[in-house]
GUBA-924485 format. One record per residue (C-alpha): x, z, y; residue number from 1. Coordinates in pm, 1 decimal. Example, Ala and Ser with C-alpha at 12.3 -4.5 7.8 and 13.67 -1.06 7.14 Angstrom:
<px: 1230.0 pz: 780.0 py: -450.0 pos: 1>
<px: 1367.0 pz: 714.0 py: -106.0 pos: 2>
// end
This chain:
<px: 13568.4 pz: 8414.5 py: -243.4 pos: 1>
<px: 13611.0 pz: 8698.1 py: -494.0 pos: 2>
<px: 13319.7 pz: 8897.4 py: -630.9 pos: 3>
<px: 13439.0 pz: 9207.7 py: -442.2 pos: 4>
<px: 13454.5 pz: 9010.7 py: -115.2 pos: 5>
<px: 13101.5 pz: 8878.9 py: -168.6 pos: 6>
<px: 12974.7 pz: 9230.7 py: -236.1 pos: 7>
<px: 13142.6 pz: 9360.6 py: 80.9 pos: 8>
<px: 12999.5 pz: 9071.8 py: 281.4 pos: 9>
<px: 12652.0 pz: 9130.9 py: 137.7 pos: 10>
<px: 12676.2 pz: 9503.3 py: 211.2 pos: 11>
<px: 12780.0 pz: 9432.7 py: 570.6 pos: 12>
<px: 12480.8 pz: 9200.8 py: 618.5 pos: 13>
<px: 12242.0 pz: 9462.7 py: 476.8 pos: 14>
<px: 12393.4 pz: 9727.3 py: 704.2 pos: 15>
<px: 12338.5 pz: 9498.8 py: 1003.6 pos: 16>
<px: 11977.5 pz: 9445.1 py: 895.2 pos: 17>
<px: 11924.6 pz: 9821.2 py: 863.4 pos: 18>
<px: 12058.1 pz: 9872.8 py: 1216.0 pos: 19>
<px: 11832.4 pz: 9593.8 py: 1344.7 pos: 20>
<px: 11529.4 pz: 9771.4 py: 1196.4 pos: 21>
<px: 11639.1 pz: 10104.9 py: 1342.6 pos: 22>
<px: 11676.5 pz: 9938.7 py: 1682.2 pos: 23>
<px: 11316.8 pz: 9813.9 py: 1666.9 pos: 24>
<px: 11402.4 pz: 9456.4 py: 1572.7 pos: 25>
<px: 11255.6 pz: 9228.5 py: 1307.6 pos: 26>
<px: 11424.1 pz: 9132.2 py: 979.5 pos: 27>
<px: 11289.2 pz: 8866.4 py: 745.6 pos: 28>
<px: 11383.3 pz: 8952.9 py: 389.0 pos: 29>
<px: 11309.5 pz: 8832.5 py: 36.6 pos: 30>
<px: 11075.5 pz: 9002.8 py: -206.7 pos: 31>
<px: 10983.3 pz: 8880.3 py: -552.9 pos: 32>
<px: 10650.1 pz: 8754.5 py: -411.7 pos: 33>
<px: 10720.1 pz: 8588.8 py: -73.6 pos: 34>
<px: 10954.7 pz: 8651.5 py: 219.8 pos: 35>
<px: 10838.6 pz: 8933.7 py: 445.8 pos: 36>
<px: 10869.7 pz: 8983.2 py: 822.8 pos: 37>
<px: 10999.3 pz: 9337.6 py: 828.1 pos: 38>
<px: 10976.7 pz: 9612.3 py: 1092.1 pos: 39>
<px: 11008.9 pz: 9991.2 py: 1098.9 pos: 40>
<px: 10670.4 pz: 10127.6 py: 988.7 pos: 41>
<px: 10715.0 pz: 10431.8 py: 1215.8 pos: 42>
<px: 10789.0 pz: 10229.9 py: 1531.8 pos: 43>
<px: 10474.1 pz: 10121.5 py: 1723.9 pos: 44>
<px: 10665.0 pz: 9875.0 py: 1943.6 pos: 45>
<px: 10826.2 pz: 9707.8 py: 1640.2 pos: 46>
<px: 10488.2 pz: 9681.2 py: 1467.0 pos: 47>
<px: 10338.7 pz: 9517.2 py: 1776.7 pos: 48>
<px: 10629.6 pz: 9270.9 py: 1769.6 pos: 49>
<px: 10531.8 pz: 9173.3 py: 1412.9 pos: 50>
<px: 10176.3 pz: 9098.4 py: 1523.4 pos: 51>
<px: 10284.1 pz: 8900.7 py: 1830.0 pos: 52>
<px: 10553.1 pz: 8702.1 py: 1645.3 pos: 53>
<px: 10309.9 pz: 8601.0 py: 1371.6 pos: 54>
<px: 10011.0 pz: 8560.8 py: 1602.3 pos: 55>
<px: 9826.4 pz: 8805.3 py: 1377.7 pos: 56>
<px: 9509.1 pz: 8990.2 py: 1487.3 pos: 57>
<px: 9584.6 pz: 9355.1 py: 1560.8 pos: 58>
<px: 9299.9 pz: 9481.5 py: 1339.8 pos: 59>
<px: 9446.1 pz: 9318.1 py: 1027.9 pos: 60>
<px: 9633.3 pz: 9586.7 py: 830.1 pos: 61>
<px: 9991.3 pz: 9565.5 py: 707.0 pos: 62>
<px: 10150.6 pz: 9674.4 py: 379.2 pos: 63>
<px: 10418.5 pz: 9945.2 py: 385.1 pos: 64>
<px: 10717.5 pz: 9867.8 py: 161.0 pos: 65>
<px: 10910.3 pz: 10158.6 py: 10.0 pos: 66>
<px: 11229.9 pz: 10188.4 py: -190.1 pos: 67>
<px: 11207.0 pz: 10277.7 py: -557.4 pos: 68>
<px: 11415.4 pz: 10593.8 py: -608.5 pos: 69>
<px: 11725.9 pz: 10574.9 py: -824.3 pos: 70>
<px: 11653.6 pz: 10670.6 py: -1184.8 pos: 71>
<px: 12011.6 pz: 10758.2 py: -1282.0 pos: 72>
<px: 11977.6 pz: 11134.0 py: -1244.9 pos: 73>
<px: 11617.7 pz: 11181.9 py: -1354.8 pos: 74>
<px: 11403.0 pz: 11092.4 py: -1651.5 pos: 75>
<px: 11108.6 pz: 10989.0 py: -1435.3 pos: 76>
<px: 11076.5 pz: 10909.4 py: -1068.0 pos: 77>
<px: 10879.1 pz: 11160.6 py: -858.4 pos: 78>
<px: 10656.0 pz: 10909.1 py: -685.8 pos: 79>
<px: 10432.6 pz: 11178.9 py: -537.5 pos: 80>
<px: 10727.1 pz: 11295.4 py: -325.3 pos: 81>
<px: 10807.1 pz: 10937.8 py: -224.4 pos: 82>
<px: 10447.1 pz: 10872.0 py: -118.4 pos: 83>
<px: 10386.7 pz: 11210.4 py: 48.9 pos: 84>
<px: 10478.0 pz: 11096.4 py: 404.3 pos: 85>
<px: 10234.2 pz: 10805.9 py: 376.8 pos: 86>
<px: 9941.8 pz: 10879.7 py: 147.9 pos: 87>
<px: 9703.3 pz: 11157.4 py: 43.9 pos: 88>
<px: 9524.8 pz: 11221.7 py: -284.2 pos: 89>
<px: 9746.7 pz: 11034.9 py: -532.5 pos: 90>
<px: 9533.9 pz: 11030.7 py: -847.7 pos: 91>
<px: 9656.2 pz: 11041.5 py: -1206.8 pos: 92>
<px: 9535.5 pz: 10683.0 py: -1253.4 pos: 93>
<px: 9734.9 pz: 10574.9 py: -948.9 pos: 94>
<px: 10047.3 pz: 10734.5 py: -1094.0 pos: 95>
<px: 9989.0 pz: 10549.7 py: -1422.0 pos: 96>
<px: 9982.7 pz: 10219.7 py: -1235.5 pos: 97>
<px: 10288.9 pz: 10312.3 py: -1030.8 pos: 98>
<px: 10494.0 pz: 10415.1 py: -1334.2 pos: 99>
<px: 10394.3 pz: 10097.5 py: -1518.6 pos: 100>
<px: 10436.4 pz: 9839.4 py: -1241.4 pos: 101>
<px: 10661.6 pz: 9970.9 py: -962.2 pos: 102>
<px: 10885.6 pz: 9828.8 py: -839.8 pos: 103>
<px: 10691.3 pz: 9503.7 py: -867.3 pos: 104>
<px: 10415.3 pz: 9279.6 py: -728.0 pos: 105>
<px: 10142.9 pz: 9547.0 py: -713.6 pos: 106>
<px: 10009.8 pz: 9701.2 py: -390.2 pos: 107>
<px: 9799.6 pz: 10017.8 py: -399.0 pos: 108>
<px: 9563.5 pz: 10136.8 py: -123.4 pos: 109>
<px: 9538.1 pz: 10511.3 py: -56.2 pos: 110>
<px: 9387.0 pz: 10744.2 py: 199.8 pos: 111>
<px: 9656.2 pz: 10758.1 py: 466.4 pos: 112>
<px: 9851.7 pz: 11059.5 py: 581.2 pos: 113>
<px: 9760.0 pz: 11159.6 py: 937.8 pos: 114>
<px: 10111.0 pz: 11065.5 py: 1055.4 pos: 115>
<px: 10068.0 pz: 10699.3 py: 956.1 pos: 116>
<px: 10028.4 pz: 10482.9 py: 1264.7 pos: 117>
<px: 9688.2 pz: 10327.1 py: 1326.0 pos: 118>
<px: 9880.0 pz: 10021.3 py: 1447.5 pos: 119>
<px: 9965.6 pz: 9929.9 py: 1089.1 pos: 120>
<px: 9634.1 pz: 10023.3 py: 923.6 pos: 121>
<px: 9409.3 pz: 9824.2 py: 1153.6 pos: 122>
<px: 9250.6 pz: 10152.3 py: 1263.5 pos: 123>
<px: 9137.0 pz: 10236.1 py: 910.0 pos: 124>
<px: 9183.9 pz: 10564.0 py: 723.6 pos: 125>
<px: 9365.4 pz: 10388.7 py: 439.0 pos: 126>
<px: 9717.4 pz: 10254.1 py: 393.8 pos: 127>
<px: 9846.8 pz: 9986.6 py: 154.9 pos: 128>
<px: 10182.9 pz: 10053.6 py: -12.7 pos: 129>
<px: 10412.9 pz: 9880.8 py: -257.2 pos: 130>
<px: 10770.9 pz: 9895.7 py: -383.7 pos: 131>
<px: 10913.0 pz: 9542.1 py: -408.5 pos: 132>
<px: 11135.1 pz: 9453.6 py: -703.1 pos: 133>
<px: 11375.1 pz: 9208.5 py: -537.1 pos: 134>
<px: 11724.5 pz: 9367.7 py: -542.1 pos: 135>
<px: 11797.7 pz: 9270.3 py: -179.8 pos: 136>
<px: 11468.3 pz: 9422.0 py: -64.0 pos: 137>
<px: 11542.3 pz: 9739.6 py: -259.4 pos: 138>
<px: 11893.8 pz: 9768.7 py: -115.5 pos: 139>
<px: 11760.2 pz: 9718.8 py: 237.6 pos: 140>
<px: 11486.6 pz: 9980.0 py: 190.2 pos: 141>
<px: 11719.9 pz: 10234.6 py: 27.4 pos: 142>
<px: 11973.4 pz: 10209.2 py: 307.9 pos: 143>
<px: 11702.0 pz: 10213.3 py: 575.1 pos: 144>
<px: 11559.4 pz: 10532.7 py: 422.7 pos: 145>
<px: 11207.8 pz: 10467.2 py: 547.1 pos: 146>
<px: 10898.9 pz: 10250.9 py: 521.4 pos: 147>
<px: 10902.7 pz: 9888.7 py: 633.5 pos: 148>
<px: 10591.9 pz: 9684.6 py: 712.1 pos: 149>
<px: 10642.9 pz: 9327.0 py: 597.7 pos: 150>
<px: 10361.7 pz: 9071.3 py: 611.4 pos: 151>
<px: 10458.6 pz: 8722.1 py: 501.3 pos: 152>
<px: 10719.8 pz: 8569.5 py: 732.0 pos: 153>
<px: 10509.4 pz: 8281.3 py: 860.9 pos: 154>
<px: 10279.2 pz: 8199.4 py: 1149.5 pos: 155>
<px: 9938.2 pz: 8353.3 py: 1098.6 pos: 156>
<px: 9728.8 pz: 8146.9 py: 857.8 pos: 157>
<px: 10000.2 pz: 7910.4 py: 739.8 pos: 158>
<px: 10163.7 pz: 7865.5 py: 399.2 pos: 159>
<px: 10368.4 pz: 8168.8 py: 293.0 pos: 160>
<px: 10748.9 pz: 8125.0 py: 276.1 pos: 161>
<px: 10933.0 pz: 8146.8 py: -55.5 pos: 162>
<px: 11284.1 pz: 8072.9 py: 75.0 pos: 163>
<px: 11497.8 pz: 8166.7 py: 373.5 pos: 164>
<px: 11485.1 pz: 7802.3 py: 486.7 pos: 165>
<px: 11104.4 pz: 7825.2 py: 504.8 pos: 166>
<px: 11136.6 pz: 8124.6 py: 738.0 pos: 167>
<px: 11388.8 pz: 7943.8 py: 959.4 pos: 168>
<px: 11158.4 pz: 7643.8 py: 986.0 pos: 169>
<px: 10864.3 pz: 7869.3 py: 1068.4 pos: 170>
<px: 11040.2 pz: 8067.8 py: 1341.7 pos: 171>
<px: 11305.3 pz: 7825.7 py: 1469.6 pos: 172>
<px: 11222.3 pz: 7927.2 py: 1826.5 pos: 173>
<px: 11256.8 pz: 8301.8 py: 1755.0 pos: 174>
<px: 11626.1 pz: 8346.9 py: 1830.8 pos: 175>
<px: 11645.1 pz: 8722.9 py: 1774.5 pos: 176>
<px: 11501.1 pz: 8718.3 py: 1422.1 pos: 177>
<px: 11749.3 pz: 8820.9 py: 1152.3 pos: 178>
<px: 11691.2 pz: 8646.0 py: 818.4 pos: 179>
<px: 11831.5 pz: 8771.8 py: 487.9 pos: 180>
<px: 11877.2 pz: 8495.3 py: 230.8 pos: 181>
<px: 11800.4 pz: 8618.4 py: -119.2 pos: 182>
<px: 11725.2 pz: 8280.7 py: -276.1 pos: 183>
<px: 11386.5 pz: 8154.8 py: -387.7 pos: 184>
<px: 11108.2 pz: 8404.4 py: -462.6 pos: 185>
<px: 11046.2 pz: 8443.1 py: -834.7 pos: 186>
<px: 10673.5 pz: 8529.2 py: -837.5 pos: 187>
<px: 10576.1 pz: 8298.5 py: -553.3 pos: 188>
<px: 10236.8 pz: 8441.6 py: -450.4 pos: 189>
<px: 10147.8 pz: 8769.5 py: -284.2 pos: 190>
<px: 10101.7 pz: 9095.7 py: -473.8 pos: 191>
<px: 9790.0 pz: 9208.9 py: -654.4 pos: 192>
<px: 9612.4 pz: 9471.1 py: -440.1 pos: 193>
<px: 9421.1 pz: 9758.3 py: -600.3 pos: 194>
<px: 9217.6 pz: 10009.6 py: -399.4 pos: 195>
<px: 9278.5 pz: 10365.9 py: -523.4 pos: 196>
<px: 9144.0 pz: 10536.8 py: -209.7 pos: 197>
<px: 8818.9 pz: 10655.4 py: -370.5 pos: 198>
<px: 9027.4 pz: 10867.2 py: -604.6 pos: 199>
<px: 8829.2 pz: 10802.8 py: -921.0 pos: 200>
<px: 8802.3 pz: 10423.0 py: -949.4 pos: 201>
<px: 9044.6 pz: 10132.3 py: -921.9 pos: 202>
<px: 8902.1 pz: 9829.4 py: -739.8 pos: 203>
<px: 9061.1 pz: 9484.5 py: -718.6 pos: 204>
<px: 9092.6 pz: 9371.0 py: -355.7 pos: 205>
<px: 9328.2 pz: 9075.0 py: -402.2 pos: 206>
<px: 9420.7 pz: 8903.5 py: -730.6 pos: 207>
<px: 9780.9 pz: 8830.3 py: -817.5 pos: 208>
<px: 10004.9 pz: 8781.2 py: -1117.6 pos: 209>
<px: 9937.7 pz: 9137.0 py: -1238.3 pos: 210>
<px: 9583.6 pz: 9112.3 py: -1377.8 pos: 211>
<px: 9318.1 pz: 9377.2 py: -1452.3 pos: 212>
<px: 9358.4 pz: 9299.3 py: -1821.5 pos: 213>
<px: 9733.9 pz: 9364.4 py: -1808.4 pos: 214>
<px: 9675.1 pz: 9685.1 py: -1614.8 pos: 215>
<px: 9424.8 pz: 9807.9 py: -1874.1 pos: 216>
<px: 9653.5 pz: 9711.4 py: -2162.7 pos: 217>
<px: 9952.7 pz: 9896.7 py: -2019.1 pos: 218>
<px: 9781.6 pz: 10199.0 py: -1862.4 pos: 219>
<px: 9427.0 pz: 10230.4 py: -1995.3 pos: 220>
<px: 9299.5 pz: 10218.3 py: -1634.1 pos: 221>
<px: 8995.4 pz: 9995.9 py: -1585.8 pos: 222>
<px: 9006.1 pz: 9786.9 py: -1269.7 pos: 223>
<px: 8664.3 pz: 9701.2 py: -1125.4 pos: 224>
<px: 8574.2 pz: 9390.1 py: -928.6 pos: 225>
<px: 8442.1 pz: 9471.2 py: -577.7 pos: 226>
<px: 8093.5 pz: 9348.6 py: -672.2 pos: 227>
<px: 8073.9 pz: 9586.5 py: -967.3 pos: 228>
<px: 8066.8 pz: 9897.0 py: -749.5 pos: 229>
<px: 7877.2 pz: 9979.8 py: -431.4 pos: 230>
<px: 8162.9 pz: 10155.6 py: -259.8 pos: 231>
<px: 8165.5 pz: 10259.1 py: 102.9 pos: 232>
<px: 8525.8 pz: 10139.6 py: 111.4 pos: 233>
<px: 8417.4 pz: 9777.3 py: 80.0 pos: 234>
<px: 8116.8 pz: 9776.2 py: 311.4 pos: 235>
<px: 8290.7 pz: 9653.2 py: 625.5 pos: 236>
<px: 8516.6 pz: 9394.1 py: 465.2 pos: 237>
<px: 8400.7 pz: 9107.5 py: 684.5 pos: 238>
<px: 8419.6 pz: 9276.8 py: 1023.6 pos: 239>
<px: 8745.9 pz: 9464.9 py: 959.1 pos: 240>
<px: 8955.0 pz: 9324.7 py: 673.7 pos: 241>
<px: 9077.0 pz: 9611.3 py: 460.8 pos: 242>
<px: 9385.9 pz: 9439.2 py: 325.6 pos: 243>
<px: 9614.3 pz: 9146.1 py: 382.7 pos: 244>
<px: 9488.6 pz: 8820.6 py: 237.1 pos: 245>
<px: 9119.6 pz: 8907.6 py: 260.9 pos: 246>
<px: 9009.7 pz: 8657.0 py: 523.1 pos: 247>
<px: 8829.4 pz: 8344.4 py: 409.6 pos: 248>
<px: 9100.8 pz: 8104.9 py: 526.9 pos: 249>
<px: 9468.7 pz: 8170.7 py: 452.8 pos: 250>
<px: 9790.2 pz: 8010.8 py: 325.0 pos: 251>
<px: 9686.2 pz: 7681.1 py: 481.6 pos: 252>
<px: 9880.2 pz: 7354.6 py: 519.1 pos: 253>
<px: 9817.4 pz: 7137.4 py: 824.2 pos: 254>
<px: 9732.1 pz: 6847.1 py: 592.5 pos: 255>
<px: 9372.6 pz: 6863.6 py: 458.8 pos: 256>
<px: 9371.7 pz: 7012.9 py: 107.5 pos: 257>
<px: 9091.3 pz: 6978.5 py: -147.6 pos: 258>
<px: 9038.3 pz: 7076.5 py: -511.7 pos: 259>
<px: 8898.9 pz: 6839.7 py: -772.6 pos: 260>
<px: 8716.1 pz: 6920.9 py: -1095.7 pos: 261>
<px: 8856.8 pz: 6812.6 py: -1434.5 pos: 262>
<px: 8824.6 pz: 6436.6 py: -1469.4 pos: 263>
<px: 8677.1 pz: 6398.5 py: -1119.1 pos: 264>
<px: 8982.6 pz: 6295.3 py: -917.7 pos: 265>
<px: 8842.3 pz: 5947.1 py: -846.9 pos: 266>
<px: 8523.3 pz: 6107.4 py: -714.9 pos: 267>
<px: 8736.1 pz: 6317.0 py: -481.4 pos: 268>
<px: 8917.2 pz: 6003.4 py: -362.7 pos: 269>
<px: 8583.2 pz: 5829.8 py: -304.3 pos: 270>
<px: 8486.8 pz: 6106.0 py: -62.1 pos: 271>
<px: 8783.4 pz: 6007.8 py: 155.1 pos: 272>
<px: 8696.4 pz: 5645.4 py: 239.6 pos: 273>
<px: 8966.0 pz: 5561.2 py: 496.9 pos: 274>
<px: 9134.3 pz: 5250.4 py: 349.6 pos: 275>
<px: 9467.4 pz: 5330.8 py: 515.8 pos: 276>
<px: 9484.7 pz: 5680.0 py: 373.1 pos: 277>
<px: 9782.2 pz: 5811.5 py: 179.0 pos: 278>
<px: 9679.2 pz: 6076.8 py: -71.9 pos: 279>
<px: 9897.5 pz: 6308.7 py: -280.9 pos: 280>
<px: 9724.9 pz: 6389.0 py: -609.1 pos: 281>
<px: 9855.9 pz: 6685.0 py: -808.4 pos: 282>
<px: 9801.9 pz: 6641.4 py: -1184.3 pos: 283>
<px: 9871.1 pz: 6878.9 py: -1472.1 pos: 284>
<px: 10200.3 pz: 6814.8 py: -1649.8 pos: 285>
<px: 10011.0 pz: 6847.0 py: -1978.9 pos: 286>
<px: 9769.0 pz: 6563.9 py: -1902.2 pos: 287>
<px: 9803.7 pz: 6188.4 py: -1896.3 pos: 288>
<px: 9861.3 pz: 5991.9 py: -1579.6 pos: 289>
<px: 9572.7 pz: 5863.1 py: -1370.6 pos: 290>
<px: 9696.9 pz: 5515.0 py: -1456.1 pos: 291>
<px: 9674.5 pz: 5200.3 py: -1248.6 pos: 292>
<px: 9298.1 pz: 5200.7 py: -1206.5 pos: 293>
<px: 9298.7 pz: 5431.7 py: -905.9 pos: 294>
<px: 9049.0 pz: 5408.5 py: -628.1 pos: 295>
<px: 9122.2 pz: 5088.0 py: -435.4 pos: 296>
<px: 9044.0 pz: 5232.7 py: -93.1 pos: 297>
<px: 9348.5 pz: 5459.9 py: -75.7 pos: 298>
<px: 9713.8 pz: 5468.6 py: -166.7 pos: 299>
<px: 9778.7 pz: 5770.7 py: -383.7 pos: 300>
<px: 10080.2 pz: 5916.7 py: -555.2 pos: 301>
<px: 10080.0 pz: 6160.5 py: -845.7 pos: 302>
<px: 10270.7 pz: 6487.5 py: -833.8 pos: 303>
<px: 10297.9 pz: 6686.4 py: -1154.8 pos: 304>
<px: 10216.2 pz: 7058.3 py: -1139.0 pos: 305>
<px: 10282.9 pz: 7313.4 py: -1416.0 pos: 306>
<px: 10003.8 pz: 7399.7 py: -1658.8 pos: 307>
<px: 10155.4 pz: 7747.0 py: -1708.3 pos: 308>
<px: 9992.6 pz: 7992.7 py: -1464.5 pos: 309>
<px: 10310.2 pz: 8188.1 py: -1390.1 pos: 310>
<px: 10519.0 pz: 7880.0 py: -1322.8 pos: 311>
<px: 10236.0 pz: 7729.1 py: -1117.1 pos: 312>
<px: 10225.1 pz: 8042.8 py: -900.9 pos: 313>
<px: 10601.2 pz: 8044.5 py: -849.9 pos: 314>
<px: 10593.4 pz: 7684.2 py: -722.4 pos: 315>
<px: 10259.0 pz: 7673.2 py: -539.2 pos: 316>
<px: 10372.8 pz: 7743.7 py: -182.9 pos: 317>
<px: 10688.9 pz: 7537.3 py: -227.7 pos: 318>
<px: 10472.2 pz: 7241.6 py: -333.9 pos: 319>
<px: 10224.7 pz: 7288.0 py: -47.4 pos: 320>
<px: 10504.4 pz: 7312.6 py: 211.0 pos: 321>
<px: 10685.1 pz: 7006.5 py: 77.4 pos: 322>
<px: 10368.0 pz: 6795.9 py: 60.1 pos: 323>
<px: 10265.0 pz: 6911.7 py: 407.0 pos: 324>
<px: 10589.9 pz: 6776.0 py: 549.1 pos: 325>
<px: 10563.8 pz: 6434.9 py: 380.1 pos: 326>
<px: 10295.7 pz: 6283.8 py: 601.2 pos: 327>
<px: 10007.1 pz: 6260.4 py: 354.4 pos: 328>
<px: 9653.1 pz: 6222.7 py: 488.3 pos: 329>
<px: 9507.2 pz: 6433.9 py: 208.2 pos: 330>
<px: 9636.4 pz: 6658.5 py: -70.2 pos: 331>
<px: 9430.9 pz: 6694.3 py: -388.9 pos: 332>
<px: 9494.3 pz: 6975.8 py: -638.2 pos: 333>
<px: 9318.7 pz: 7027.1 py: -972.4 pos: 334>
<px: 9090.5 pz: 7328.1 py: -995.0 pos: 335>
<px: 9276.4 pz: 7599.8 py: -1190.0 pos: 336>
<px: 9134.8 pz: 7684.3 py: -1533.8 pos: 337>
<px: 8918.0 pz: 7992.0 py: -1584.3 pos: 338>
<px: 9086.8 pz: 8317.2 py: -1682.1 pos: 339>
<px: 9234.9 pz: 8619.5 py: -1503.5 pos: 340>
<px: 9586.4 pz: 8478.5 py: -1523.0 pos: 341>
<px: 9471.4 pz: 8197.0 py: -1291.1 pos: 342>
<px: 9268.6 pz: 8412.5 py: -1049.7 pos: 343>
<px: 9560.4 pz: 8468.0 py: -812.4 pos: 344>
<px: 9643.8 pz: 8101.5 py: -760.1 pos: 345>
<px: 9273.6 pz: 8007.3 py: -755.1 pos: 346>
<px: 9221.2 pz: 8258.2 py: -474.1 pos: 347>
<px: 9516.2 pz: 8118.1 py: -275.0 pos: 348>
<px: 9409.9 pz: 7755.3 py: -323.1 pos: 349>
<px: 9047.6 pz: 7816.0 py: -225.6 pos: 350>
<px: 9150.2 pz: 7995.4 py: 94.6 pos: 351>
<px: 9413.5 pz: 7730.6 py: 167.3 pos: 352>
<px: 9150.7 pz: 7456.4 py: 131.8 pos: 353>
<px: 8916.2 pz: 7631.8 py: 371.9 pos: 354>
<px: 9186.7 pz: 7679.1 py: 632.5 pos: 355>
<px: 9365.6 pz: 7345.0 py: 592.3 pos: 356>
<px: 9368.3 pz: 7060.6 py: 840.0 pos: 357>
<px: 9521.9 pz: 7007.7 py: 1185.6 pos: 358>
<px: 9285.1 pz: 7253.4 py: 1355.7 pos: 359>
<px: 9361.7 pz: 7547.3 py: 1125.0 pos: 360>
<px: 9527.5 pz: 7809.1 py: 1341.8 pos: 361>
<px: 9356.4 pz: 8144.6 py: 1305.2 pos: 362>
<px: 9395.6 pz: 8248.4 py: 944.2 pos: 363>
<px: 9623.7 pz: 8480.9 py: 753.1 pos: 364>
<px: 9855.6 pz: 8525.4 py: 463.5 pos: 365>
<px: 10063.5 pz: 8813.7 py: 350.8 pos: 366>
// end
């Protein structure tokens, strides 16, 4: 097939997806982070369909995805105009973050415009927004000419999908779901979320590959940890989660998952005494093998994982999904090193551990 034919075919598929969204249907599409389950952010019935398809609690807010305007005819994008239908009080600091990191894996929380549906905000007065960088997501959003809510395209609480095949496996019984295949996700974990709704301070609500240090280096904006400030915006976090990914258990495989401290893998194996157990042990690619002197009570197999934080993030969900399907009795992962660049994957692993196991069924990822 010629390049022109492929482009025409791709354009036709995007046009079909746009029409599906306009008709109130769902479209799973790739972003640079994970695949999203997309619906028209102005359509209450479509939003309800997202919640019911995922099995997601109705009070758990969604992120609105917007197209990044074309830069060809202007020196700088007018993001205030783009955000006007959705958000109020866009601060100078917020614009600094937007100009530095959008489109990309950064979500910002603002006071919502009164026209924004409560269905997508979980009844809160704030709305979370981002502009994804994946070219297929951008083309879809530009042609749709509107906002699209898109939590991760998986059953509530399970491992987020990073390929179209993951989405098909997750929703094989959902016959009317359109799935756009844009290849594997490059970033591999969900976006960093920063709360800008107070207007004068940036607060980290979910870590990701974009770190507070990188934000400060590129923009001069200091990002606070939630515990550093006594903000009214964080008071009710437990009863009504403010953002996606804030519940204690998320991203969870059905197989029990545990973390082990450096040099303590045999201790972790000892805590799982079943002599018939099969255990997958993830080890850093930069470290030596566990050798032949493993714990005699279990059969274990080593799986190398990258010691680079970015590469680790890009492969984390793929690894968890693959291991979950291989029939292990237990999956052990090394605790990530300290440092902001590891905070995103540490957050995902800790929540995945808490939610893992056959009974995990009421947790979230996005």
